[in-house]
C-alpha positions in Angstrom: -8.5 -16.6 3.2 -6.3 -18.3 5.7 -4.7 -16.6 8.7 -1.5 -18.1 10.2 0.2 -17.7 13.6 4.0 -17.9 13.3 5.7 -19.1 16.5 9.2 -18.1 17.5 12.0 -20.3 16.0 9.5 -21.9 13.6 10.6 -23.2 10.2 7.5 -25.0 9.0 3.8 -24.4 9.6 1.2 -26.9 8.3 -2.0 -25.7 10.1 -3.7 -22.3 9.8 -5.2 -20.5 12.7 -8.4 -19.4 10.9 -10.0 -20.0 7.5 -12.7 -17.7 6.0 -14.7 -18.3 2.9 -16.7 -15.7 0.9 -15.4 -15.0 -2.6 -16.5 -17.2 -5.5 -13.4 -16.4 -7.6 -9.7 -15.9 -7.0 -8.8 -13.3 -4.3 -6.4 -10.8 -5.7 -5.7 -8.5 -2.7 -6.0 -8.4 1.1 -5.2 -5.4 3.3 -5.3 -5.0 7.1 -7.1 -2.0 8.4 -4.5 0.6 9.5 -5.8 1.3 13.0 -8.7 -1.2 13.8 -7.7 -4.5 15.2 -9.0 -7.6 13.4 -10.5 -5.8 10.4 -9.4 -7.2 7.0 -10.4 -6.1 3.5 -10.2 -8.5 0.6 -10.8 -7.9 -3.2 -11.6 -10.7 -5.6 -11.8 -11.4 -9.3 -15.6 -11.7 -8.7 -15.7 -7.9 -8.5 -16.5 -8.0 -4.8 -14.9 -6.4 -1.7 -15.5 -8.1 1.6 -14.7 -6.8 5.1 -14.0 -9.4 7.6 -13.9 -9.5 11.4 -11.0 -11.8 12.0 -11.7 -11.8 15.8 -15.0 -13.6 15.1 -13.8 -15.3 11.9 -16.7 -14.0 9.8 -17.5 -11.6 7.0 -19.4 -8.5 8.0 -19.8 -6.4 4.8 -19.9 -7.4 1.1 -19.6 -4.7 -1.5 -20.5 -5.2 -5.1 -19.5 -1.9 -6.5 -17.1 -3.0 -9.3 -18.0 -4.2 -12.7 -14.8 -6.2 -13.4 -11.6 -7.5 -11.8 -10.2 -5.3 -9.0 -6.5 -4.6 -9.5 -5.6 -2.8 -6.3 -6.9 -1.6 -2.9 -5.5 0.8 -0.3 -6.8 2.2 3.0 -6.6 5.9 3.8 -4.4 6.7 6.9 -7.4 6.8 9.4 -9.2 3.9 7.8 -12.5 5.7 7.0 -12.2 5.0 3.3 -10.4 2.8 0.9 -9.5 3.3 -2.7 -9.5 0.8 -5.6 -8.4 0.5 -9.2 -10.2 -1.9 -11.5 -10.0 -3.4 -15.0 -12.8 -1.0 -16.1 -10.1 1.7 -15.8 -12.0 3.5 -12.9 -10.5 4.8 -9.7 -13.0 4.7 -6.8 -12.9 6.0 -3.2 -15.3 4.0 -1.1 -16.9 4.4 2.3 -17.0 0.7 3.2 -19.4 1.0 6.2 -22.1 2.8 4.2 -21.4 1.1 0.9 -21.2 4.5 -0.9 -18.7 5.5 -3.6 -17.5 8.8 -2.3 -15.8 9.8 -5.6 -14.7 8.1 -8.8 -13.0 9.0 -12.1 -11.2 7.6 -15.1 -7.7 6.4 -14.3 -4.9 5.1 -16.5 -6.2 4.2 -20.0 -3.9 1.2 -20.7 -5.2 -2.3 -20.4 -2.6 -3.6 -18.0 -2.9 -3.6 -14.2 -2.9 -0.3 -12.3 -2.1 0.2 -8.6 -3.3 2.8 -6.0 -1.9 3.9 -2.7 -3.0 6.8 -0.3 -0.4 9.5 0.2 -2.5 11.2 2.9 -6.2 11.7 3.8 -6.7 13.9 0.7 -4.6 12.5 -2.1 -4.0 9.2 -4.0 -1.0 8.0 -6.0 -1.5 5.6 -8.9 0.6 3.7 -11.4 -0.5 2.2 -14.7 -0.1 2.4 -18.4 -1.1 4.9 -21.1 -3.0 3.9 -24.3 0.4 3.6 -26.0 1.5 1.1 -23.3 3.9 3.6 -21.6 4.3 3.2 -17.9 3.1 6.2 -16.0 2.1 7.5 -12.5 -0.4 10.1 -11.4 -1.3 12.0 -8.2 -5.0 12.7 -7.5 -7.2 14.8 -5.3 -9.8 12.4 -3.9 -12.5 15.1 -4.0 -12.0 15.5 -7.8 -10.9 12.4 -9.7 -11.8 13.9 -13.1 -8.2 15.1 -13.7 -4.9 14.3 -11.9 -2.9 16.9 -10.1 0.2 15.5 -11.7 0.7 12.8 -14.4 4.0 11.7 -15.9 5.2 9.0 -18.2 8.1 6.9 -16.9 9.3 4.7 -19.7 8.1 2.0 -22.2 8.9 -1.1 -20.2 6.3 -3.8 -19.8 6.6 -4.6 -16.1 3.8 -3.3 -13.7 5.0 -0.5 -11.5 4.5 -1.2 -7.8 4.3 1.9 -5.5 5.6 1.8 -1.9 5.2 5.0 0.2 7.0 6.2 3.3 4.6 8.7 4.9 7.2 10.0 7.4 9.7 11.3 4.8 7.0 11.6 2.0 9.1 9.5 -0.4 7.4 7.3 -3.0 9.4 4.3 -4.2 8.4 2.8 -7.6 9.6 -0.8 -8.4 8.8 -2.4 -11.7 8.2 -6.1 -11.9 11.2 -7.5 -13.8 13.2 -4.3 -13.3 16.5 -4.1 -11.4 16.0 -0.5 -10.3 13.8 1.3 -7.7 13.0 4.9 -8.4 12.5 7.5 -5.6 10.2 10.5 -5.7 9.4 13.1 -3.1 5.7 14.1 -2.7 5.0 17.7 -1.7 2.0 19.8 -1.0 2.7 22.4 -3.7 2.9 22.1 -7.5 4.4 20.2 -9.3 3.8 17.9 -6.3 6.1 15.0 -7.4 9.9 15.4 -7.7 12.3 12.8 -9.0 15.2 12.2 -6.5 17.3 9.2 -7.7 17.2 5.5 -8.1 18.6 2.3 -6.6 20.2 0.1 -9.3 20.8 -3.6 -9.4 21.6 -6.1 -12.1 19.1 -8.6 -10.6 15.5 -8.2 -11.6 12.8 -8.3 -8.9 9.5 -10.2 -8.7 8.2 -8.0 -5.9 9.1 -6.2 -2.7 8.1 -6.5 0.9 8.3 -3.4 3.1 9.4 -3.8 6.8 7.3 -2.1 9.4 8.9 1.3 10.3 9.9 0.2 13.9 12.3 -2.3 12.3 14.6 0.3 10.6 18.0 1.1 11.9 17.9 4.7 13.1 21.6 4.8 13.9 22.3 4.2 10.2 19.6 6.8 9.1 17.7 4.0 7.4 14.3 5.2 6.4 13.0 2.1 4.6 14.0 -1.5 4.4 12.7 -3.7 1.5 13.0 -7.4 1.0 13.4 -8.0 -2.6 12.3 -11.3 -4.1 14.5 -12.2 -7.1 12.9 -13.3 -10.3 15.0 -16.3 -11.2 16.3 -17.5 -7.9 14.9 -18.4 -4.5 16.5 -15.4 -2.9 15.0 -12.7 -0.7 17.5 -9.8 -0.5 17.3 -7.0 2.1 17.7 -3.5 0.6 18.2 -0.5 2.8 17.3 3.1 1.8 19.6 5.3 3.9 19.8 9.1 4.2 23.6 9.9 4.0 24.4 11.5 7.3 27.6 11.0 9.4 26.2 11.4 12.9 24.6 8.5 14.7 22.4 10.7 16.9 18.6 10.4 16.5 17.4 12.7 13.7 14.0 14.1 14.5 13.5 15.5 10.9 13.7 12.1 9.2 12.1 10.2 12.1 8.9 12.1 13.1 6.3 10.3 15.2 5.1 7.4 13.1 2.0 5.1 13.1 2.3 2.3 15.6 1.9 -1.2 14.3 2.3 -2.6 17.9 -1.2 -1.6 19.1 -4.6 -0.7 17.7 -6.8 2.3 18.4 -10.1 0.4 17.8 -11.5 -3.0 18.1 -13.2 -4.6 15.1 -16.7 -4.3 16.7 -16.0 -0.6 17.5 -15.0 0.2 13.9 -17.9 -1.7 12.3 -20.1 0.2 14.8 -19.1 3.5 13.2 -16.4 4.7 15.6 -13.5 6.7 14.1 -10.2 7.7 15.7 -6.9 9.1 14.5 -3.9 6.7 14.2 -1.8 6.2 17.3 1.7 7.6 16.8 4.9 6.5 18.5 8.5 7.8 18.5 11.2 5.6 16.9 13.6 7.0 19.5 12.4 4.3 21.9 13.8 1.6 19.5 17.1 3.5 19.3 
């Protein structure tokens, strides 16, 4: 794993800030801890998850809890647990500091890659494929992964569905690799839990999306999410804004509640590895208005 520092007005970087070695096969995923500074989680094709202290440039915890390739990892909002999906078709919720699998269950039954993302501290959202190769999504209670709270087939396309979640508005965005559209769903606390809203449509297929940190959205335009879409056949990165249609330019408290800060951390790496837990630090986007 290489970490890079990007200076202002820089176009080319040739030297990394830090290099860390630990996996024996290809690294498939890396995820920064949501509230602890300098804690990085990586998942490799060797079936291992490694937690790194990037402040010291060293690996701290190695977890060998998976029997096959790890498809996806996601931290819970307060960073106590992380979830994973694996080629063995199992969803796991893991306490990384104790090395204990808190809960696990059978996920999507198709052979292609499945993805997982935390909705809140109690529920997971996954995407994957059925036995008949239909694309599907599911919502799960992390305390009982034997059966999903909600499961629905989407279509029969072959591209992997990538989930992106906006916790502030509780909207899930599903973007399929090779698709030109992005579907929106609202996640609620009551059954049937997942409601289809609408979709963004484009004639240009996507290879993937990057999601801008929440402080970068334009609150005067009622923009709740901004994606950067990497086109499949061209070297183009296209910005896509998801906007709530409102006429007034005043700050709307209902669509911009206090959000997790990406500017500062609640914990240092040594504190978190030492067992300290804290709630995420929240800020108002009104200060960026």
